[in-house]
C-alpha positions as CSV (number, residue, x, y, z in Angstrom):
1,M,-7.1,16.8,-39.1
2,K,-6.6,19.5,-36.1
3,H,-4.3,18.3,-33.1
4,K,-5.3,19.7,-29.9
5,I,-2.0,21.5,-28.3
6,Y,-1.6,20.9,-24.7
7,S,0.1,23.6,-22.6
8,K,3.0,22.9,-19.9
9,L,1.7,23.9,-16.4
10,W,4.5,26.5,-15.9
11,I,4.1,28.1,-19.3
12,Y,0.3,28.2,-18.6
13,F,1.1,29.7,-15.1
14,S,3.4,32.3,-16.6
15,C,1.1,33.3,-19.2
16,L,-1.3,34.0,-16.7
17,V,0.9,36.1,-14.7
18,F,2.2,37.9,-17.6
19,L,-1.1,38.8,-19.0
20,T,-2.3,40.0,-15.7
21,L,0.2,42.4,-15.5
22,V,-0.4,43.6,-19.0
23,V,-3.9,44.0,-18.3
24,F,-3.3,45.3,-15.0
25,S,-0.7,48.2,-16.3
26,I,-3.3,49.0,-19.2
27,L,-6.1,49.6,-16.9
28,T,-3.9,51.7,-14.4
29,G,-2.9,53.7,-17.3
30,G,-6.4,54.1,-18.4
31,L,-7.7,54.8,-15.1
32,I,-4.8,57.6,-14.4
33,L,-5.8,58.9,-17.7
34,F,-9.4,59.3,-16.8
35,L,-9.0,60.8,-13.4
36,S,-6.7,63.6,-15.0
37,R,-9.3,64.5,-17.4
38,Q,-11.6,64.5,-14.5
39,G,-9.4,66.9,-12.7
40,L,-9.3,64.6,-9.9
41,I,-5.3,64.3,-10.6
42,Q,-3.4,67.5,-11.0
43,P,0.4,67.6,-11.6
44,G,1.9,68.8,-9.1
45,G,-1.3,68.9,-6.9
46,D,-1.5,67.8,-3.2
47,N,-3.3,64.7,-3.7
48,H,-0.9,61.9,-3.4
49,L,-2.8,60.2,-0.4
50,F,-5.9,60.1,-2.9
51,V,-4.1,58.7,-5.7
52,I,-2.7,56.2,-3.7
53,F,-5.9,55.1,-2.3
54,I,-7.5,54.7,-5.6
55,L,-4.6,52.9,-7.0
56,L,-4.7,50.3,-3.9
57,A,-8.3,50.0,-4.3
58,F,-7.9,49.3,-8.0
59,S,-5.3,47.0,-7.4
60,V,-7.4,45.0,-4.6
61,L,-10.2,44.7,-7.4
62,V,-7.9,43.5,-10.4
63,G,-5.9,41.0,-7.9
64,T,-9.0,39.7,-6.9
65,G,-10.1,39.0,-10.3
66,S,-7.1,37.7,-11.2
67,S,-6.7,35.3,-8.3
68,A,-10.5,33.9,-9.1
69,V,-9.3,33.3,-13.0
70,V,-6.1,31.7,-11.8
71,G,-7.9,29.7,-9.2
72,R,-10.5,28.6,-11.7
73,R,-8.1,27.6,-14.5
74,I,-5.7,25.9,-12.1
75,L,-6.8,25.2,-8.9
76,A,-10.2,23.8,-9.8
77,P,-9.0,20.5,-11.6
78,V,-6.9,20.1,-8.2
79,R,-10.0,20.5,-6.0
80,E,-11.9,18.1,-8.5
81,L,-9.2,15.6,-8.2
82,S,-9.2,16.0,-4.3
83,E,-12.9,15.1,-4.4
84,K,-12.9,12.3,-6.3
85,M,-9.8,10.9,-4.1
86,N,-12.1,11.3,-1.1
87,S,-14.7,9.0,-3.0
88,V,-12.3,6.6,-3.5
89,A,-11.1,6.5,-0.1
90,S,-14.6,5.9,0.9
91,G,-14.7,2.7,-1.3
92,D,-16.2,4.1,-4.2
93,F,-14.0,2.7,-7.3
94,S,-16.1,4.0,-10.0
95,V,-15.4,7.4,-10.2
96,Q,-13.6,8.7,-13.2
97,A,-11.8,11.9,-14.0
98,N,-12.4,13.8,-17.1
99,T,-9.0,13.8,-18.9
100,N,-10.2,16.3,-21.5
101,Q,-7.6,18.9,-20.0
102,K,-5.9,21.9,-21.8
103,I,-3.0,21.4,-19.2
104,E,-0.8,18.6,-19.9
105,E,0.1,17.7,-16.5
106,I,-3.4,17.8,-15.1
107,Q,-4.3,15.6,-18.4
108,N,-1.5,13.1,-17.4
109,L,-2.7,13.5,-13.7
110,F,-6.2,12.5,-14.6
111,A,-5.1,9.8,-16.7
112,D,-3.0,8.2,-14.0
113,F,-6.0,8.6,-11.7
114,N,-8.2,6.7,-13.8
115,I,-5.7,3.8,-14.4
116,M,-5.3,3.7,-10.4
117,V,-9.0,3.4,-9.8
118,T,-9.5,1.0,-12.3
119,E,-6.8,-1.1,-11.0
120,L,-7.8,-0.7,-7.3
121,N,-11.4,-1.6,-8.6
122,S,-10.2,-4.8,-10.2
123,T,-8.2,-5.8,-7.2
124,E,-11.1,-5.0,-4.8
125,T,-12.9,-7.6,-7.1
126,L,-10.6,-9.9,-7.1
127,R,-10.1,-9.7,-3.4
128,N,-13.8,-10.2,-2.8
129,D,-14.4,-12.9,-5.0
130,F,-11.3,-14.8,-3.4
131,V,-12.5,-14.1,0.1
132,A,-16.1,-15.5,-0.9
133,N,-14.4,-18.6,-2.7
134,V,-12.1,-19.4,0.1
135,S,-15.0,-19.2,2.6
136,H,-17.0,-21.3,0.8
137,E,-14.4,-24.0,-0.1
138,F,-13.6,-24.1,3.8
139,K,-17.2,-24.0,4.9
140,T,-17.9,-28.0,3.4
141,P,-15.2,-29.6,5.2
142,I,-15.6,-27.8,8.2
143,A,-19.2,-28.5,8.4
144,T,-18.6,-32.0,7.5
145,I,-16.2,-32.4,10.5
146,Q,-18.4,-30.7,12.8
147,G,-21.2,-32.9,11.9
148,Y,-19.3,-36.1,12.5
149,I,-17.9,-34.7,15.8
150,Q,-21.4,-34.2,17.0
151,L,-22.3,-37.8,15.9
152,L,-19.3,-39.1,17.8
153,Q,-20.7,-37.6,21.3
154,H,-23.4,-40.1,21.4
155,S,-22.4,-43.1,23.1
156,R,-24.5,-45.6,21.2
157,L,-22.2,-46.1,18.4
158,S,-20.6,-49.0,17.3
159,Q,-16.9,-49.4,16.8
160,A,-17.4,-49.7,12.9
161,E,-19.5,-46.4,12.9
162,K,-16.8,-44.8,15.0
163,A,-14.2,-45.9,12.6
164,D,-16.1,-44.7,9.8
165,Y,-17.0,-41.1,11.5
166,Y,-13.2,-40.9,12.2
167,A,-12.0,-41.6,8.5
168,R,-14.6,-39.0,7.2
169,I,-12.9,-36.4,9.7
170,L,-10.0,-37.3,8.3
171,E,-10.8,-36.8,4.9
172,G,-12.2,-33.6,5.8
173,T,-8.8,-32.6,7.6
174,Q,-6.9,-33.5,4.7
175,Q,-9.2,-31.5,2.3
176,L,-8.6,-28.3,4.3
177,A,-5.0,-29.2,4.3
178,H,-4.7,-29.7,0.6
179,L,-6.6,-26.2,0.1
180,S,-4.1,-24.4,2.2
181,D,-1.4,-25.7,0.6
182,N,-2.5,-24.7,-2.7
183,I,-3.3,-21.2,-1.7
184,L,0.1,-20.8,0.0
185,R,1.6,-22.3,-3.1
186,L,-0.3,-19.8,-5.3
187,T,0.5,-16.9,-3.5
188,K,4.3,-17.7,-3.3
189,L,4.2,-18.0,-7.0
190,E,2.1,-14.8,-7.6
191,T,4.0,-12.7,-5.3
192,Q,7.6,-13.8,-6.0
193,N,9.5,-11.6,-8.2
194,L,13.0,-13.7,-8.1
195,P,13.6,-16.1,-10.9
196,I,13.3,-19.6,-10.2
197,E,16.2,-21.9,-9.6
198,K,16.4,-24.7,-12.4
199,V,18.6,-27.8,-12.1
200,P,18.9,-30.8,-14.6
201,F,16.9,-33.9,-13.6
202,R,15.2,-36.9,-14.8
203,I,11.6,-35.7,-15.9
204,D,10.6,-39.2,-16.7
205,E,11.8,-40.6,-13.1
206,Q,9.7,-37.7,-11.5
207,I,6.4,-38.8,-13.5
208,R,7.2,-42.6,-12.4
209,E,7.4,-41.1,-8.7
210,V,4.1,-39.4,-9.1
211,L,2.5,-42.6,-10.4
212,L,4.0,-44.4,-7.5
213,F,2.7,-42.0,-5.0
214,L,-1.1,-42.2,-6.5
215,Q,-0.7,-45.9,-6.9
216,P,-3.5,-46.7,-4.0
217,R,-5.7,-44.6,-5.8
218,W,-5.7,-45.7,-9.1
219,E,-5.5,-49.2,-8.0
220,E,-8.5,-49.0,-5.9
221,K,-10.5,-47.9,-9.1
222,E,-8.8,-50.8,-11.1
223,L,-7.0,-48.4,-13.8
224,E,-4.8,-49.4,-16.1
225,L,-1.9,-47.2,-17.1
226,D,-0.5,-46.7,-20.7
227,L,3.0,-45.3,-20.2
228,H,5.4,-43.9,-22.9
229,L,8.3,-42.3,-20.8
230,P,11.6,-42.4,-22.3
231,K,14.7,-41.1,-20.5
232,T,14.6,-37.6,-20.6
233,I,16.6,-35.0,-18.9
234,Y,15.2,-31.3,-18.3
235,S,16.3,-28.3,-16.7
236,G,13.6,-26.9,-14.4
237,N,12.4,-26.3,-11.0
238,E,12.0,-30.1,-9.6
239,E,10.0,-29.1,-7.0
240,L,7.4,-27.1,-8.8
241,L,7.3,-29.3,-11.8
242,Y,6.6,-32.1,-9.5
243,Q,3.3,-30.3,-8.3
244,V,2.4,-30.3,-12.1
245,W,2.4,-34.0,-12.6
246,L,0.8,-34.6,-9.3
247,N,-2.2,-32.4,-10.0
248,L,-2.8,-33.5,-13.7
249,M,-2.4,-37.3,-13.0
250,D,-4.6,-36.6,-9.6
251,N,-7.2,-35.4,-11.8
252,A,-7.2,-38.0,-14.3
253,V,-7.1,-40.6,-11.8
254,K,-10.2,-38.8,-9.9
255,Y,-12.5,-38.3,-13.1
256,S,-11.8,-41.5,-15.0
257,H,-14.5,-44.4,-14.8
258,S,-13.4,-47.6,-13.0
259,K,-11.7,-50.1,-15.1
260,E,-10.4,-47.7,-17.7
261,T,-7.1,-46.8,-19.1
262,V,-5.1,-43.6,-18.1
263,A,-2.2,-42.9,-20.8
264,V,0.6,-41.0,-19.9
265,K,2.9,-39.8,-22.6
266,L,6.3,-37.8,-22.9
267,A,7.8,-36.8,-26.0
268,D,10.8,-35.0,-26.5
269,A,10.4,-32.7,-29.6
270,S,12.9,-30.1,-30.9
271,D,11.1,-27.1,-29.7
272,Y,9.0,-28.2,-27.0
273,L,9.0,-31.3,-24.6
274,T,5.5,-32.5,-23.9
275,V,3.9,-34.4,-21.2
276,S,-0.1,-35.5,-22.1
277,F,-2.5,-37.0,-19.6
278,T,-5.5,-39.0,-21.1
279,D,-8.2,-40.3,-19.1
280,R,-11.8,-41.8,-20.1
281,G,-14.6,-40.5,-17.8
282,L,-16.3,-37.5,-16.6
283,S,-15.9,-35.1,-19.7
284,I,-15.6,-31.4,-19.4
285,P,-18.1,-29.3,-21.5
286,E,-16.2,-27.7,-24.6
287,T,-17.6,-24.0,-23.5
288,E,-15.7,-24.4,-20.3
289,L,-12.4,-25.5,-21.6
290,K,-11.1,-22.0,-21.5
291,R,-11.8,-21.4,-17.9
292,I,-11.1,-24.5,-16.0
293,F,-7.7,-23.1,-15.5
294,D,-9.1,-20.0,-13.4
295,K,-9.0,-19.5,-9.8
296,F,-11.4,-21.6,-8.1
297,Y,-13.5,-22.0,-11.3
298,Q,-15.6,-25.0,-11.2
299,G,-18.2,-25.5,-13.9
300,D,-21.4,-26.8,-13.8
301,T,-20.6,-30.5,-14.0
302,S,-20.0,-33.5,-12.1
303,R,-16.3,-33.2,-13.0
304,K,-16.0,-30.6,-10.0
305,T,-16.4,-33.1,-7.2
306,A,-13.8,-33.3,-4.8
307,G,-11.8,-30.4,-5.8
308,N,-11.2,-26.8,-5.0
309,G,-10.4,-25.1,-8.5
310,L,-7.0,-24.4,-7.3
311,G,-5.1,-27.5,-8.8
312,L,-5.1,-26.5,-12.5
313,T,-4.3,-22.8,-11.7
314,L,-1.3,-23.8,-9.8
315,V,-0.3,-25.9,-12.7
316,R,-0.8,-22.8,-15.1
317,E,1.2,-20.7,-13.0
318,I,4.2,-23.0,-12.7
319,L,4.4,-23.6,-16.5
320,Q,4.3,-19.9,-16.8
321,L,7.3,-19.3,-14.6
322,H,9.0,-22.2,-16.8
323,G,8.0,-20.6,-20.1
324,G,5.6,-23.2,-20.9
325,R,1.8,-23.8,-21.2
326,V,-0.9,-26.4,-20.4
327,E,-3.8,-27.1,-23.0
328,A,-7.1,-29.1,-22.6
329,E,-8.5,-31.2,-25.3
330,L,-11.6,-33.1,-25.7
331,L,-11.2,-36.4,-27.3
332,P,-13.8,-38.9,-28.9
333,E,-15.1,-41.4,-26.7
334,E,-15.6,-39.2,-23.7
335,Q,-11.6,-38.8,-23.3
336,T,-9.9,-35.9,-21.9
337,C,-6.3,-34.9,-22.7
338,F,-4.3,-32.2,-20.8
339,T,-0.7,-31.7,-22.4
340,V,1.9,-29.7,-20.7
341,F,4.3,-27.6,-23.2
342,L,7.7,-27.2,-21.8
343,P,10.2,-25.1,-23.9
344,N,13.2,-27.3,-25.0
345,H,16.6,-25.4,-24.5
346,K,18.5,-27.9,-26.3
347,K,20.9,-26.6,-29.0
């Protein structure tokens, strides 16, 4: 199997200069010999200016030819890269440079350029999707608020109607605030490079606090709670993990049918501490299980109601910072179970 040998740029350039000098010397010697045989140059003759003129003209021709070769071999790839960079600066992230080069430095430069363009294209795609999704998510509650404010401008409204419209406006503003908070939390988690602060705390008590916070919602749907929360101390970021339980329990309540049971179970195993949230109601299609943790993803299902596609993404990001993960599983009888795995650092 043949291996292609790539030269270093300085070696390549030195070889070109050396070969140019050798060729120039040979051609100059041949030219002098030719002129001597033709009688144009005679030893001791008074033709120095003529000889100098011939050699100068010959040097110009050889130098021009050598410069053209060096420019084509070395400067041409640089010019090609410059043109492609101008295309990228104009917003074209589909350009790619040919990495099949004989000079190692140029090959590496073109390979790095291709990686850069690919990353820029990926970033641009994510940015466009993010802007489109955020605009879409903000558009609905803003339109709702605007519509009810216009209705409130009519004077012929009963007090009950006004109270209902005010409640709907409040619901829209809460939805906007919730979306903004999740976006800010995600941005902070994705951009921070410092390790999170971890402290020991009662994780079972924290889950109970979330249940109390959401009590009006699960009581409104007449849900029963099946709890198994033994005393468990865990070392993690208390504020971030609170958001995990809040989002998962909120989803369980939101998508459960009325008068059903939501099970919350905490288990302290040797390797992992697990917390599961099981609800019975609007299930997730099995084909969408792997995508429900993607940012702004909402499948074509009734389970997307009243959501913005950021809660589960936030859960995943927080757990990754703790070295853990979250998994979704479909169970019999329209049950959906989300299980959190947190590494157990006990020795």
